[in-house]
PDB file of N, CA, C and O in Angstrom, chain B, residues numbered from 101:
ATOM      1  N   MET B 101       0.824  -1.191   0.000  1.00  0.00           N
ATOM      2  CA  MET B 101       0.000   0.000   0.000  1.00  0.00           C
ATOM      3  C   MET B 101       0.871   1.259   0.000  1.00  0.00           C
ATOM      4  O   MET B 101       0.593   2.209  -0.731  1.00  0.00           O
ATOM      5  N   MET B 102       1.897   1.262   0.800  1.00  0.00           N
ATOM      6  CA  MET B 102       2.796   2.404   0.890  1.00  0.00           C
ATOM      7  C   MET B 102       3.582   2.592  -0.403  1.00  0.00           C
ATOM      8  O   MET B 102       3.808   3.722  -0.835  1.00  0.00           O
ATOM      9  N   LYS B 103       4.005   1.474  -1.029  1.00  0.00           N
ATOM     10  CA  LYS B 103       4.757   1.565  -2.281  1.00  0.00           C
ATOM     11  C   LYS B 103       3.889   2.155  -3.386  1.00  0.00           C
ATOM     12  O   LYS B 103       4.381   2.922  -4.214  1.00  0.00           O
ATOM     13  N   GLY B 104       2.623   1.811  -3.408  1.00  0.00           N
ATOM     14  CA  GLY B 104       1.702   2.340  -4.413  1.00  0.00           C
ATOM     15  C   GLY B 104       1.533   3.844  -4.292  1.00  0.00           C
ATOM     16  O   GLY B 104       1.519   4.558  -5.295  1.00  0.00           O
ATOM     17  N   ARG B 105       1.404   4.325  -3.059  1.00  0.00           N
ATOM     18  CA  ARG B 105       1.264   5.764  -2.822  1.00  0.00           C
ATOM     19  C   ARG B 105       2.550   6.507  -3.180  1.00  0.00           C
ATOM     20  O   ARG B 105       2.514   7.608  -3.731  1.00  0.00           O
ATOM     21  N   LEU B 106       3.668   5.897  -2.863  1.00  0.00           N
ATOM     22  CA  LEU B 106       4.961   6.507  -3.166  1.00  0.00           C
ATOM     23  C   LEU B 106       5.145   6.632  -4.684  1.00  0.00           C
ATOM     24  O   LEU B 106       5.568   7.674  -5.185  1.00  0.00           O
ATOM     25  N   LYS B 107       4.827   5.574  -5.393  1.00  0.00           N
ATOM     26  CA  LYS B 107       4.933   5.609  -6.857  1.00  0.00           C
ATOM     27  C   LYS B 107       3.988   6.646  -7.445  1.00  0.00           C
ATOM     28  O   LYS B 107       4.370   7.383  -8.354  1.00  0.00           O
ATOM     29  N   THR B 108       2.778   6.714  -6.948  1.00  0.00           N
ATOM     30  CA  THR B 108       1.797   7.697  -7.430  1.00  0.00           C
ATOM     31  C   THR B 108       2.286   9.108  -7.145  1.00  0.00           C
ATOM     32  O   THR B 108       2.175   9.994  -7.993  1.00  0.00           O
ATOM     33  N   GLY B 109       2.825   9.314  -5.956  1.00  0.00           N
ATOM     34  CA  GLY B 109       3.343  10.634  -5.586  1.00  0.00           C
ATOM     35  C   GLY B 109       4.492  11.060  -6.489  1.00  0.00           C
ATOM     36  O   GLY B 109       4.545  12.204  -6.941  1.00  0.00           O
ATOM     37  N   ILE B 110       5.406  10.141  -6.749  1.00  0.00           N
ATOM     38  CA  ILE B 110       6.537  10.435  -7.627  1.00  0.00           C
ATOM     39  C   ILE B 110       6.057  10.725  -9.045  1.00  0.00           C
ATOM     40  O   ILE B 110       6.563  11.634  -9.702  1.00  0.00           O
ATOM     41  N   LEU B 111       5.080   9.952  -9.516  1.00  0.00           N
ATOM     42  CA  LEU B 111       4.525  10.159 -10.856  1.00  0.00           C
ATOM     43  C   LEU B 111       3.860  11.529 -10.970  1.00  0.00           C
ATOM     44  O   LEU B 111       4.081  12.250 -11.943  1.00  0.00           O
ATOM     45  N   VAL B 112       3.042  11.888  -9.971  1.00  0.00           N
ATOM     46  CA  VAL B 112       2.368  13.194  -9.973  1.00  0.00           C
ATOM     47  C   VAL B 112       3.395  14.321  -9.933  1.00  0.00           C
ATOM     48  O   VAL B 112       3.262  15.309 -10.655  1.00  0.00           O
ATOM     49  N   PHE B 113       4.403  14.179  -9.103  1.00  0.00           N
ATOM     50  CA  PHE B 113       5.450  15.190  -9.012  1.00  0.00           C
ATOM     51  C   PHE B 113       6.195  15.333 -10.341  1.00  0.00           C
ATOM     52  O   PHE B 113       6.480  16.448 -10.779  1.00  0.00           O
ATOM     53  N   GLY B 114       6.506  14.211 -10.976  1.00  0.00           N
ATOM     54  CA  GLY B 114       7.209  14.233 -12.265  1.00  0.00           C
ATOM     55  C   GLY B 114       6.388  14.906 -13.355  1.00  0.00           C
ATOM     56  O   GLY B 114       6.918  15.696 -14.136  1.00  0.00           O
ATOM     57  N   VAL B 115       5.092  14.598 -13.412  1.00  0.00           N
ATOM     58  CA  VAL B 115       4.218  15.217 -14.411  1.00  0.00           C
ATOM     59  C   VAL B 115       4.107  16.720 -14.156  1.00  0.00           C
ATOM     60  O   VAL B 115       4.164  17.518 -15.091  1.00  0.00           O
ATOM     61  N   ALA B 116       3.948  17.102 -12.893  1.00  0.00           N
ATOM     62  CA  ALA B 116       3.859  18.524 -12.552  1.00  0.00           C
ATOM     63  C   ALA B 116       5.142  19.249 -12.930  1.00  0.00           C
ATOM     64  O   ALA B 116       5.097  20.359 -13.462  1.00  0.00           O
ATOM     65  N   LEU B 117       6.269  18.637 -12.661  1.00  0.00           N
ATOM     66  CA  LEU B 117       7.557  19.238 -13.011  1.00  0.00           C
ATOM     67  C   LEU B 117       7.711  19.380 -14.519  1.00  0.00           C
ATOM     68  O   LEU B 117       8.202  20.400 -15.003  1.00  0.00           O
ATOM     69  N   LEU B 118       7.298  18.371 -15.251  1.00  0.00           N
ATOM     70  CA  LEU B 118       7.365  18.408 -16.707  1.00  0.00           C
ATOM     71  C   LEU B 118       6.480  19.515 -17.272  1.00  0.00           C
ATOM     72  O   LEU B 118       6.893  20.232 -18.184  1.00  0.00           O
ATOM     73  N   MET B 119       5.286  19.658 -16.746  1.00  0.00           N
ATOM     74  CA  MET B 119       4.366  20.693 -17.229  1.00  0.00           C
ATOM     75  C   MET B 119       4.894  22.088 -16.909  1.00  0.00           C
ATOM     76  O   MET B 119       4.755  23.007 -17.716  1.00  0.00           O
ATOM     77  N   THR B 120       5.486  22.245 -15.756  1.00  0.00           N
ATOM     78  CA  THR B 120       6.044  23.543 -15.377  1.00  0.00           C
ATOM     79  C   THR B 120       7.189  23.929 -16.304  1.00  0.00           C
ATOM     80  O   THR B 120       7.261  25.075 -16.747  1.00  0.00           O
ATOM     81  N   ASN B 121       8.079  22.999 -16.601  1.00  0.00           N
ATOM     82  CA  ASN B 121       9.220  23.277 -17.477  1.00  0.00           C
ATOM     83  C   ASN B 121       8.769  23.586 -18.895  1.00  0.00           C
ATOM     84  O   ASN B 121       9.355  24.454 -19.542  1.00  0.00           O
ATOM     85  N   SER B 122       7.763  22.916 -19.389  1.00  0.00           N
ATOM     86  CA  SER B 122       7.335  23.161 -20.760  1.00  0.00           C
ATOM     87  C   SER B 122       6.628  24.505 -20.882  1.00  0.00           C
ATOM     88  O   SER B 122       6.666  25.115 -21.951  1.00  0.00           O
ATOM     89  N   SER B 123       5.986  24.983 -19.822  1.00  0.00           N
ATOM     90  CA  SER B 123       5.309  26.270 -19.903  1.00  0.00           C
ATOM     91  C   SER B 123       6.294  27.433 -19.870  1.00  0.00           C
ATOM     92  O   SER B 123       5.974  28.534 -20.319  1.00  0.00           O
ATOM     93  N   PHE B 124       7.486  27.194 -19.340  1.00  0.00           N
ATOM     94  CA  PHE B 124       8.514  28.227 -19.312  1.00  0.00           C
ATOM     95  C   PHE B 124       9.626  27.920 -20.310  1.00  0.00           C
ATOM     96  O   PHE B 124      10.767  28.342 -20.119  1.00  0.00           O
ATOM     97  N   GLY B 125       9.304  27.201 -21.354  1.00  0.00           N
ATOM     98  CA  GLY B 125      10.295  26.732 -22.310  1.00  0.00           C
ATOM     99  C   GLY B 125      10.791  27.765 -23.296  1.00  0.00           C
ATOM    100  O   GLY B 125      11.646  27.442 -24.120  1.00  0.00           O
ATOM    101  N   GLN B 126      10.301  28.984 -23.255  1.00  0.00           N
ATOM    102  CA  GLN B 126      10.772  30.015 -24.167  1.00  0.00           C
ATOM    103  C   GLN B 126      12.207  30.371 -23.846  1.00  0.00           C
ATOM    104  O   GLN B 126      12.592  30.497 -22.684  1.00  0.00           O
ATOM    105  N   SER B 127      12.981  30.529 -24.886  1.00  0.00           N
ATOM    106  CA  SER B 127      14.380  30.887 -24.715  1.00  0.00           C
ATOM    107  C   SER B 127      14.512  32.349 -24.314  1.00  0.00           C
ATOM    108  O   SER B 127      13.789  33.202 -24.828  1.00  0.00           O
ATOM    109  N   ASP B 128      15.418  32.641 -23.412  1.00  0.00           N
ATOM    110  CA  ASP B 128      15.686  34.016 -23.018  1.00  0.00           C
ATOM    111  C   ASP B 128      16.536  34.741 -24.056  1.00  0.00           C
ATOM    112  O   ASP B 128      16.690  35.961 -23.993  1.00  0.00           O
ATOM    113  N   ASP B 129      17.094  33.985 -25.020  1.00  0.00           N
ATOM    114  CA  ASP B 129      17.952  34.588 -26.023  1.00  0.00           C
ATOM    115  C   ASP B 129      17.166  35.405 -27.044  1.00  0.00           C
ATOM    116  O   ASP B 129      17.699  36.345 -27.633  1.00  0.00           O
ATOM    117  N   LYS B 130      15.908  35.050 -27.253  1.00  0.00           N
ATOM    118  CA  LYS B 130      15.105  35.759 -28.252  1.00  0.00           C
ATOM    119  C   LYS B 130      14.637  37.091 -27.692  1.00  0.00           C
ATOM    120  O   LYS B 130      14.244  37.193 -26.530  1.00  0.00           O
ATOM    121  N   GLN B 131      14.687  38.105 -28.539  1.00  0.00           N
ATOM    122  CA  GLN B 131      14.168  39.401 -28.133  1.00  0.00           C
ATOM    123  C   GLN B 131      12.660  39.375 -28.268  1.00  0.00           C
ATOM    124  O   GLN B 131      12.113  38.781 -29.197  1.00  0.00           O
ATOM    125  N   GLU B 132      11.997  40.028 -27.330  1.00  0.00           N
ATOM    126  CA  GLU B 132      10.555  40.127 -27.451  1.00  0.00           C
ATOM    127  C   GLU B 132      10.233  41.071 -28.592  1.00  0.00           C
ATOM    128  O   GLU B 132      10.840  42.132 -28.733  1.00  0.00           O
ATOM    129  N   ARG B 133       9.277  40.671 -29.398  1.00  0.00           N
ATOM    130  CA  ARG B 133       8.896  41.495 -30.536  1.00  0.00           C
ATOM    131  C   ARG B 133       8.027  42.635 -30.048  1.00  0.00           C
ATOM    132  O   ARG B 133       6.915  42.420 -29.565  1.00  0.00           O
ATOM    133  N   LYS B 134       8.536  43.845 -30.176  1.00  0.00           N
ATOM    134  CA  LYS B 134       7.837  45.036 -29.713  1.00  0.00           C
ATOM    135  C   LYS B 134       7.027  45.672 -30.830  1.00  0.00           C
ATOM    136  O   LYS B 134       6.061  46.389 -30.568  1.00  0.00           O
ATOM    137  N   GLY B 135       7.400  45.424 -32.028  1.00  0.00           N
ATOM    138  CA  GLY B 135       6.762  46.043 -33.173  1.00  0.00           C
ATOM    139  C   GLY B 135       7.706  45.987 -34.351  1.00  0.00           C
ATOM    140  O   GLY B 135       8.720  45.289 -34.306  1.00  0.00           O
ATOM    141  N   PRO B 136       7.384  46.712 -35.401  1.00  0.00           N
ATOM    142  CA  PRO B 136       8.258  46.685 -36.569  1.00  0.00           C
ATOM    143  C   PRO B 136       9.617  47.313 -36.256  1.00  0.00           C
ATOM    144  O   PRO B 136       9.723  48.172 -35.380  1.00  0.00           O
ATOM    145  N   PRO B 137      10.648  46.885 -36.970  1.00  0.00           N
ATOM    146  CA  PRO B 137      11.985  47.443 -36.714  1.00  0.00           C
ATOM    147  C   PRO B 137      12.060  48.900 -37.152  1.00  0.00           C
ATOM    148  O   PRO B 137      11.322  49.336 -38.036  1.00  0.00           O
ATOM    149  N   THR B 138      12.950  49.632 -36.530  1.00  0.00           N
ATOM    150  CA  THR B 138      13.183  51.016 -36.925  1.00  0.00           C
ATOM    151  C   THR B 138      14.105  51.029 -38.143  1.00  0.00           C
ATOM    152  O   THR B 138      14.730  50.017 -38.460  1.00  0.00           O
ATOM    153  N   PHE B 139      14.189  52.159 -38.817  1.00  0.00           N
ATOM    154  CA  PHE B 139      15.075  52.273 -39.965  1.00  0.00           C
ATOM    155  C   PHE B 139      16.526  52.057 -39.534  1.00  0.00           C
ATOM    156  O   PHE B 139      17.310  51.426 -40.243  1.00  0.00           O
ATOM    157  N   LYS B 140      16.865  52.589 -38.365  1.00  0.00           N
ATOM    158  CA  LYS B 140      18.227  52.427 -37.851  1.00  0.00           C
ATOM    159  C   LYS B 140      18.562  50.947 -37.659  1.00  0.00           C
ATOM    160  O   LYS B 140      19.663  50.513 -37.997  1.00  0.00           O
ATOM    161  N   GLU B 141      17.625  50.174 -37.121  1.00  0.00           N
ATOM    162  CA  GLU B 141      17.846  48.742 -36.938  1.00  0.00           C
ATOM    163  C   GLU B 141      18.016  48.034 -38.278  1.00  0.00           C
ATOM    164  O   GLU B 141      18.861  47.149 -38.413  1.00  0.00           O
ATOM    165  N   LEU B 142      17.212  48.422 -39.268  1.00  0.00           N
ATOM    166  CA  LEU B 142      17.336  47.822 -40.597  1.00  0.00           C
ATOM    167  C   LEU B 142      18.691  48.148 -41.218  1.00  0.00           C
ATOM    168  O   LEU B 142      19.332  47.281 -41.811  1.00  0.00           O
ATOM    169  N   ILE B 143      19.121  49.389 -41.081  1.00  0.00           N
ATOM    170  CA  ILE B 143      20.427  49.799 -41.620  1.00  0.00           C
ATOM    171  C   ILE B 143      21.543  48.979 -40.970  1.00  0.00           C
ATOM    172  O   ILE B 143      22.440  48.489 -41.656  1.00  0.00           O
ATOM    173  N   GLU B 144      21.482  48.835 -39.648  1.00  0.00           N
ATOM    174  CA  GLU B 144      22.520  48.086 -38.934  1.00  0.00           C
ATOM    175  C   GLU B 144      22.587  46.635 -39.408  1.00  0.00           C
ATOM    176  O   GLU B 144      23.671  46.059 -39.496  1.00  0.00           O
ATOM    177  N   LYS B 145      21.428  46.045 -39.712  1.00  0.00           N
ATOM    178  CA  LYS B 145      21.389  44.634 -40.090  1.00  0.00           C
ATOM    179  C   LYS B 145      21.606  44.396 -41.579  1.00  0.00           C
ATOM    180  O   LYS B 145      22.183  43.377 -41.957  1.00  0.00           O
ATOM    181  N   MET B 146      21.155  45.320 -42.439  1.00  0.00           N
ATOM    182  CA  MET B 146      21.109  45.010 -43.872  1.00  0.00           C
ATOM    183  C   MET B 146      21.949  45.883 -44.784  1.00  0.00           C
ATOM    184  O   MET B 146      22.205  45.489 -45.921  1.00  0.00           O
ATOM    185  N   ASP B 147      22.386  47.038 -44.344  1.00  0.00           N
ATOM    186  CA  ASP B 147      23.102  47.958 -45.237  1.00  0.00           C
ATOM    187  C   ASP B 147      24.528  47.456 -45.471  1.00  0.00           C
ATOM    188  O   ASP B 147      25.468  47.880 -44.798  1.00  0.00           O
ATOM    189  N   ALA B 148      24.670  46.556 -46.426  1.00  0.00           N
ATOM    190  CA  ALA B 148      25.958  45.897 -46.682  1.00  0.00           C
ATOM    191  C   ALA B 148      27.052  46.877 -47.099  1.00  0.00           C
ATOM    192  O   ALA B 148      28.193  46.749 -46.655  1.00  0.00           O
ATOM    193  N   ASN B 149      26.722  47.857 -47.948  1.00  0.00           N
ATOM    194  CA  ASN B 149      27.748  48.789 -48.415  1.00  0.00           C
ATOM    195  C   ASN B 149      27.833  50.059 -47.569  1.00  0.00           C
ATOM    196  O   ASN B 149      28.585  50.975 -47.901  1.00  0.00           O
ATOM    197  N   GLU B 150      27.071  50.116 -46.485  1.00  0.00           N
ATOM    198  CA  GLU B 150      27.118  51.205 -45.505  1.00  0.00           C
ATOM    199  C   GLU B 150      26.963  52.592 -46.124  1.00  0.00           C
ATOM    200  O   GLU B 150      27.694  53.521 -45.781  1.00  0.00           O
ATOM    201  N   ASP B 151      25.994  52.718 -47.048  1.00  0.00           N
ATOM    202  CA  ASP B 151      25.745  54.029 -47.654  1.00  0.00           C
ATOM    203  C   ASP B 151      24.548  54.742 -47.026  1.00  0.00           C
ATOM    204  O   ASP B 151      24.176  55.831 -47.465  1.00  0.00           O
ATOM    205  N   GLY B 152      23.946  54.142 -46.009  1.00  0.00           N
ATOM    206  CA  GLY B 152      22.819  54.774 -45.326  1.00  0.00           C
ATOM    207  C   GLY B 152      21.493  54.598 -46.034  1.00  0.00           C
ATOM    208  O   GLY B 152      20.483  55.170 -45.623  1.00  0.00           O
ATOM    209  N   LYS B 153      21.490  53.806 -47.101  1.00  0.00           N
ATOM    210  CA  LYS B 153      20.270  53.526 -47.858  1.00  0.00           C
ATOM    211  C   LYS B 153      20.175  52.017 -48.036  1.00  0.00           C
ATOM    212  O   LYS B 153      21.167  51.298 -47.918  1.00  0.00           O
ATOM    213  N   LEU B 154      18.966  51.554 -48.321  1.00  0.00           N
ATOM    214  CA  LEU B 154      18.762  50.125 -48.539  1.00  0.00           C
ATOM    215  C   LEU B 154      18.352  49.876 -49.981  1.00  0.00           C
ATOM    216  O   LEU B 154      17.345  50.410 -50.447  1.00  0.00           O
ATOM    217  N   SER B 155      19.131  49.064 -50.687  1.00  0.00           N
ATOM    218  CA  SER B 155      18.767  48.682 -52.052  1.00  0.00           C
ATOM    219  C   SER B 155      17.969  47.395 -51.997  1.00  0.00           C
ATOM    220  O   SER B 155      17.945  46.717 -50.969  1.00  0.00           O
ATOM    221  N   LYS B 156      17.317  47.056 -53.095  1.00  0.00           N
ATOM    222  CA  LYS B 156      16.508  45.838 -53.142  1.00  0.00           C
ATOM    223  C   LYS B 156      17.373  44.600 -52.922  1.00  0.00           C
ATOM    224  O   LYS B 156      16.897  43.608 -52.369  1.00  0.00           O
ATOM    225  N   GLU B 157      18.607  44.643 -53.336  1.00  0.00           N
ATOM    226  CA  GLU B 157      19.512  43.508 -53.165  1.00  0.00           C
ATOM    227  C   GLU B 157      19.901  43.319 -51.688  1.00  0.00           C
ATOM    228  O   GLU B 157      20.182  42.198 -51.265  1.00  0.00           O
ATOM    229  N   GLU B 158      19.918  44.400 -50.912  1.00  0.00           N
ATOM    230  CA  GLU B 158      20.317  44.318 -49.510  1.00  0.00           C
ATOM    231  C   GLU B 158      19.170  43.866 -48.602  1.00  0.00           C
ATOM    232  O   GLU B 158      19.406  43.280 -47.546  1.00  0.00           O
ATOM    233  N   ILE B 159      17.953  44.135 -49.008  1.00  0.00           N
ATOM    234  CA  ILE B 159      16.795  43.896 -48.142  1.00  0.00           C
ATOM    235  C   ILE B 159      16.394  42.428 -48.138  1.00  0.00           C
ATOM    236  O   ILE B 159      16.463  41.736 -49.154  1.00  0.00           O
ATOM    237  N   LYS B 160      15.970  41.978 -46.959  1.00  0.00           N
ATOM    238  CA  LYS B 160      15.470  40.617 -46.784  1.00  0.00           C
ATOM    239  C   LYS B 160      14.107  40.713 -46.099  1.00  0.00           C
ATOM    240  O   LYS B 160      13.782  41.723 -45.476  1.00  0.00           O
ATOM    241  N   GLY B 161      13.330  39.662 -46.223  1.00  0.00           N
ATOM    242  CA  GLY B 161      12.071  39.580 -45.496  1.00  0.00           C
ATOM    243  C   GLY B 161      10.916  40.274 -46.185  1.00  0.00           C
ATOM    244  O   GLY B 161      10.977  40.545 -47.384  1.00  0.00           O
ATOM    245  N   PRO B 162       9.857  40.565 -45.433  1.00  0.00           N
ATOM    246  CA  PRO B 162       8.633  41.123 -45.997  1.00  0.00           C
ATOM    247  C   PRO B 162       8.818  42.477 -46.684  1.00  0.00           C
ATOM    248  O   PRO B 162       8.092  42.792 -47.627  1.00  0.00           O
ATOM    249  N   LEU B 163       9.765  43.265 -46.231  1.00  0.00           N
ATOM    250  CA  LEU B 163       9.996  44.574 -46.843  1.00  0.00           C
ATOM    251  C   LEU B 163      10.402  44.441 -48.300  1.00  0.00           C
ATOM    252  O   LEU B 163      10.103  45.315 -49.114  1.00  0.00           O
ATOM    253  N   LYS B 164      11.078  43.355 -48.631  1.00  0.00           N
ATOM    254  CA  LYS B 164      11.506  43.136 -50.016  1.00  0.00           C
ATOM    255  C   LYS B 164      10.297  43.023 -50.944  1.00  0.00           C
ATOM    256  O   LYS B 164      10.342  43.492 -52.081  1.00  0.00           O
ATOM    257  N   ASN B 165       9.212  42.401 -50.462  1.00  0.00           N
ATOM    258  CA  ASN B 165       7.999  42.256 -51.280  1.00  0.00           C
ATOM    259  C   ASN B 165       7.342  43.600 -51.576  1.00  0.00           C
ATOM    260  O   ASN B 165       6.728  43.769 -52.630  1.00  0.00           O
ATOM    261  N   ASP B 166       7.466  44.559 -50.656  1.00  0.00           N
ATOM    262  CA  ASP B 166       6.843  45.872 -50.822  1.00  0.00           C
ATOM    263  C   ASP B 166       7.849  46.956 -51.180  1.00  0.00           C
ATOM    264  O   ASP B 166       7.575  48.143 -51.005  1.00  0.00           O
ATOM    265  N   PHE B 167       8.996  46.558 -51.674  1.00  0.00           N
ATOM    266  CA  PHE B 167      10.062  47.518 -51.962  1.00  0.00           C
ATOM    267  C   PHE B 167       9.578  48.642 -52.874  1.00  0.00           C
ATOM    268  O   PHE B 167       9.847  49.812 -52.601  1.00  0.00           O
ATOM    269  N   ASP B 168       8.869  48.304 -53.954  1.00  0.00           N
ATOM    270  CA  ASP B 168       8.427  49.313 -54.916  1.00  0.00           C
ATOM    271  C   ASP B 168       7.423  50.290 -54.317  1.00  0.00           C
ATOM    272  O   ASP B 168       7.357  51.443 -54.742  1.00  0.00           O
ATOM    273  N   LYS B 169       6.647  49.848 -53.343  1.00  0.00           N
ATOM    274  CA  LYS B 169       5.690  50.745 -52.678  1.00  0.00           C
ATOM    275  C   LYS B 169       6.416  51.735 -51.768  1.00  0.00           C
ATOM    276  O   LYS B 169       6.009  52.891 -51.655  1.00  0.00           O
ATOM    277  N   VAL B 170       7.486  51.283 -51.124  1.00  0.00           N
ATOM    278  CA  VAL B 170       8.220  52.119 -50.178  1.00  0.00           C
ATOM    279  C   VAL B 170       9.168  53.076 -50.906  1.00  0.00           C
ATOM    280  O   VAL B 170       9.350  54.212 -50.467  1.00  0.00           O
ATOM    281  N   ASP B 171       9.768  52.636 -52.005  1.00  0.00           N
ATOM    282  CA  ASP B 171      10.704  53.460 -52.784  1.00  0.00           C
ATOM    283  C   ASP B 171       9.908  54.490 -53.589  1.00  0.00           C
ATOM    284  O   ASP B 171       9.688  54.317 -54.788  1.00  0.00           O
ATOM    285  N   ALA B 172       9.483  55.553 -52.924  1.00  0.00           N
ATOM    286  CA  ALA B 172       8.580  56.536 -53.512  1.00  0.00           C
ATOM    287  C   ALA B 172       9.179  57.253 -54.723  1.00  0.00           C
ATOM    288  O   ALA B 172       8.465  57.501 -55.695  1.00  0.00           O
ATOM    289  N   ASP B 173      10.459  57.589 -54.691  1.00  0.00           N
ATOM    290  CA  ASP B 173      11.054  58.324 -55.812  1.00  0.00           C
ATOM    291  C   ASP B 173      11.627  57.401 -56.888  1.00  0.00           C
ATOM    292  O   ASP B 173      12.213  57.863 -57.868  1.00  0.00           O
ATOM    293  N   GLU B 174      11.451  56.098 -56.695  1.00  0.00           N
ATOM    294  CA  GLU B 174      11.841  55.085 -57.675  1.00  0.00           C
ATOM    295  C   GLU B 174      13.302  55.167 -58.108  1.00  0.00           C
ATOM    296  O   GLU B 174      13.630  54.961 -59.277  1.00  0.00           O
ATOM    297  N   ASP B 175      14.177  55.472 -57.142  1.00  0.00           N
ATOM    298  CA  ASP B 175      15.604  55.546 -57.456  1.00  0.00           C
ATOM    299  C   ASP B 175      16.335  54.240 -57.165  1.00  0.00           C
ATOM    300  O   ASP B 175      17.544  54.148 -57.379  1.00  0.00           O
ATOM    301  N   GLY B 176      15.611  53.226 -56.679  1.00  0.00           N
ATOM    302  CA  GLY B 176      16.221  51.940 -56.390  1.00  0.00           C
ATOM    303  C   GLY B 176      16.741  51.798 -54.974  1.00  0.00           C
ATOM    304  O   GLY B 176      17.388  50.804 -54.643  1.00  0.00           O
ATOM    305  N   PHE B 177      16.462  52.792 -54.131  1.00  0.00           N
ATOM    306  CA  PHE B 177      16.912  52.770 -52.741  1.00  0.00           C
ATOM    307  C   PHE B 177      15.782  53.223 -51.826  1.00  0.00           C
ATOM    308  O   PHE B 177      14.926  54.016 -52.217  1.00  0.00           O
ATOM    309  N   ILE B 178      15.796  52.705 -50.602  1.00  0.00           N
ATOM    310  CA  ILE B 178      14.869  53.186 -49.576  1.00  0.00           C
ATOM    311  C   ILE B 178      15.686  54.016 -48.597  1.00  0.00           C
ATOM    312  O   ILE B 178      16.633  53.530 -47.978  1.00  0.00           O
ATOM    313  N   THR B 179      15.301  55.261 -48.475  1.00  0.00           N
ATOM    314  CA  THR B 179      15.952  56.165 -47.526  1.00  0.00           C
ATOM    315  C   THR B 179      15.128  56.200 -46.240  1.00  0.00           C
ATOM    316  O   THR B 179      14.024  55.660 -46.176  1.00  0.00           O
ATOM    317  N   GLU B 180      15.681  56.838 -45.233  1.00  0.00           N
ATOM    318  CA  GLU B 180      14.970  56.930 -43.955  1.00  0.00           C
ATOM    319  C   GLU B 180      13.653  57.688 -44.124  1.00  0.00           C
ATOM    320  O   GLU B 180      12.638  57.308 -43.540  1.00  0.00           O
ATOM    321  N   GLU B 181      13.668  58.741 -44.908  1.00  0.00           N
ATOM    322  CA  GLU B 181      12.454  59.536 -45.134  1.00  0.00           C
ATOM    323  C   GLU B 181      11.375  58.712 -45.827  1.00  0.00           C
ATOM    324  O   GLU B 181      10.204  58.776 -45.451  1.00  0.00           O
ATOM    325  N   GLU B 182      11.766  57.943 -46.833  1.00  0.00           N
ATOM    326  CA  GLU B 182      10.798  57.081 -47.530  1.00  0.00           C
ATOM    327  C   GLU B 182      10.257  56.006 -46.598  1.00  0.00           C
ATOM    328  O   GLU B 182       9.075  55.665 -46.651  1.00  0.00           O
ATOM    329  N   PHE B 183      11.119  55.479 -45.751  1.00  0.00           N
ATOM    330  CA  PHE B 183      10.705  54.440 -44.815  1.00  0.00           C
ATOM    331  C   PHE B 183       9.666  54.974 -43.827  1.00  0.00           C
ATOM    332  O   PHE B 183       8.692  54.294 -43.505  1.00  0.00           O
ATOM    333  N   LYS B 184       9.892  56.203 -43.352  1.00  0.00           N
ATOM    334  CA  LYS B 184       8.952  56.807 -42.402  1.00  0.00           C
ATOM    335  C   LYS B 184       7.587  57.057 -43.037  1.00  0.00           C
ATOM    336  O   LYS B 184       6.563  56.944 -42.362  1.00  0.00           O
ATOM    337  N   LYS B 185       7.561  57.396 -44.325  1.00  0.00           N
ATOM    338  CA  LYS B 185       6.311  57.701 -45.023  1.00  0.00           C
ATOM    339  C   LYS B 185       5.656  56.468 -45.646  1.00  0.00           C
ATOM    340  O   LYS B 185       4.574  56.566 -46.224  1.00  0.00           O
ATOM    341  N   ALA B 186       6.295  55.331 -45.532  1.00  0.00           N
ATOM    342  CA  ALA B 186       5.802  54.108 -46.182  1.00  0.00           C
ATOM    343  C   ALA B 186       4.469  53.662 -45.593  1.00  0.00           C
ATOM    344  O   ALA B 186       4.217  53.858 -44.404  1.00  0.00           O
ATOM    345  N   PRO B 187       3.605  53.057 -46.429  1.00  0.00           N
ATOM    346  CA  PRO B 187       2.358  52.521 -45.905  1.00  0.00           C
ATOM    347  C   PRO B 187       2.650  51.377 -44.925  1.00  0.00           C
ATOM    348  O   PRO B 187       3.548  50.566 -45.150  1.00  0.00           O
ATOM    349  N   LYS B 188       1.896  51.330 -43.865  1.00  0.00           N
ATOM    350  CA  LYS B 188       2.099  50.294 -42.856  1.00  0.00           C
ATOM    351  C   LYS B 188       1.527  48.971 -43.365  1.00  0.00           C
ATOM    352  O   LYS B 188       0.457  48.945 -43.973  1.00  0.00           O
ATOM    353  N   PRO B 189       2.251  47.864 -43.112  1.00  0.00           N
ATOM    354  CA  PRO B 189       1.746  46.564 -43.581  1.00  0.00           C
ATOM    355  C   PRO B 189       0.498  46.155 -42.818  1.00  0.00           C
ATOM    356  O   PRO B 189       0.342  46.467 -41.638  1.00  0.00           O
ATOM    357  N   LYS B 190      -0.387  45.450 -43.513  1.00  0.00           N
ATOM    358  CA  LYS B 190      -1.612  44.971 -42.871  1.00  0.00           C
ATOM    359  C   LYS B 190      -1.301  43.679 -42.142  1.00  0.00           C
ATOM    360  O   LYS B 190      -0.581  42.820 -42.650  1.00  0.00           O
ATOM    361  N   ARG B 191      -1.849  43.554 -40.951  1.00  0.00           N
ATOM    362  CA  ARG B 191      -1.661  42.350 -40.160  1.00  0.00           C
ATOM    363  C   ARG B 191      -2.582  41.256 -40.671  1.00  0.00           C
ATOM    364  O   ARG B 191      -3.731  41.532 -41.014  1.00  0.00           O
ATOM    365  N   PRO B 192      -2.110  40.044 -40.726  1.00  0.00           N
ATOM    366  CA  PRO B 192      -3.006  38.957 -41.124  1.00  0.00           C
ATOM    367  C   PRO B 192      -4.061  38.727 -40.039  1.00  0.00           C
ATOM    368  O   PRO B 192      -3.789  38.914 -38.853  1.00  0.00           O
ATOM    369  N   ALA B 193      -5.247  38.326 -40.445  1.00  0.00           N
ATOM    370  CA  ALA B 193      -6.326  38.076 -39.495  1.00  0.00           C
ATOM    371  C   ALA B 193      -5.995  36.867 -38.636  1.00  0.00           C
ATOM    372  O   ALA B 193      -5.523  35.846 -39.135  1.00  0.00           O
ATOM    373  N   ARG B 194      -6.243  36.991 -37.358  1.00  0.00           N
ATOM    374  CA  ARG B 194      -6.003  35.867 -36.441  1.00  0.00           C
ATOM    375  C   ARG B 194      -7.144  34.880 -36.550  1.00  0.00           C
ATOM    376  O   ARG B 194      -8.303  35.251 -36.736  1.00  0.00           O
ATOM    377  N   GLN B 195      -6.791  33.632 -36.431  1.00  0.00           N
ATOM    378  CA  GLN B 195      -7.815  32.600 -36.528  1.00  0.00           C
ATOM    379  C   GLN B 195      -8.128  32.009 -35.187  1.00  0.00           C
ATOM    380  O   GLN B 195      -8.974  31.120 -35.086  1.00  0.00           O
TER     381      GLN B 195
END
């Protein structure tokens, strides 16, 4: 009788411990997403030739798909001013 209770107790404790660890399983290394990146952040990550502008070849991700919409003067580069005036992307509907 005592062995059965001990095994049950250990099993319950193990399951509780497993559930607790999985609920806190997010890595601390990832930055919390606060919103869209700033132009300065994009420049730091993508401006390969360090000219202060972003060309279509330098850009990665969703911005590349909307490059022509953001490049208002159609010179082949996105400047900080164009980025600030760019239309905001629409969020996908949550299901």
